[in-house]
N, C-alpha and C positions, 0 to 999 in steps of 0.2 A: 326112401325112408320106408321102413316097415309100417304098415297100417296099425299094427298093435302098439306102436309107440305114440300114436296120436289119440286125442280124446274123441269121444263119439260126437257126431254132428247132430245138433239139435236146432229147432227153430228159434228165432229171436224171441226174447221175453221169457225164456225158461230159466228158473233158478237152478244153477249148477253147483252151488256150494255156499260156503260162508268164509269170510276173511278170518284167518287164524288170529287168535287173541294177541300173540306177540307182535305180529305184523301191524295189526290195528293200533296197538299201543305205540309202536315206533312211528306210525304215521299220524298219531293224534286223532284217531277215529274210534268210534264206539266199537266194542267187541261184537263179533258175530254179524257184521254187515253182510247182507245177501250179495252174492255174486250172480249176476244175470247175464245170459248170453245176448249178444247184440250183432250188429252187422257192420261191415266196412263203410266208412262215411261216404265214399264216392258212389258205391252201389246203392246205398239208401238215398243219396242225392238224386241219382238217375230215376229211381222209382218215384220219388217225390216230384220230379219234373214231368212225370208221365211218360218216360221213355220205356215203353212196354211192348211195342210192336215192331215187326221187321221193317227196316228202312229208317228207323228213328235213331237218333244219337244225341248225346249231350257232352259238353266239355266242362269239366269241373276244375276250378282254379282255387288253390289254397297253398299249403306248404308243398303240395304235389299236384302237377297237372295231369289230368286223367281224361282220356277220350273214351266214352262208353257207348259203343254202338250195339244194336240188337242184331244178332246173326241168326240165320237159319241154320240149325245144327241137326246132325243126324241123331237117330235114336240111341246109338252107342255112346256118343258124347253126352247126350242128355242124361242117360242113365248113369254115366260116370259122375256127372255133376251132382245129381241127386244123392248118389251114394258117398259123396265126399272124396272121390278118388282123383 
């Protein structure tokens, strides 16, 4: 997929827009609700569990089973992750 077809990558907690009036009305919500960026539930779960260092891992169970280990990654992969590629 071309990068220009994707939205920009932003940190969690950033206001990225507002809910369109007609969609808010259809959903029974107030107009112009803020849309705020967030994170994937299992990634946030891992951080909340303190899985931050090489050799640590956690298993998250819910509607999806997820194993989240911490890997030692090369600078190229790290740069790609930070750039959202």
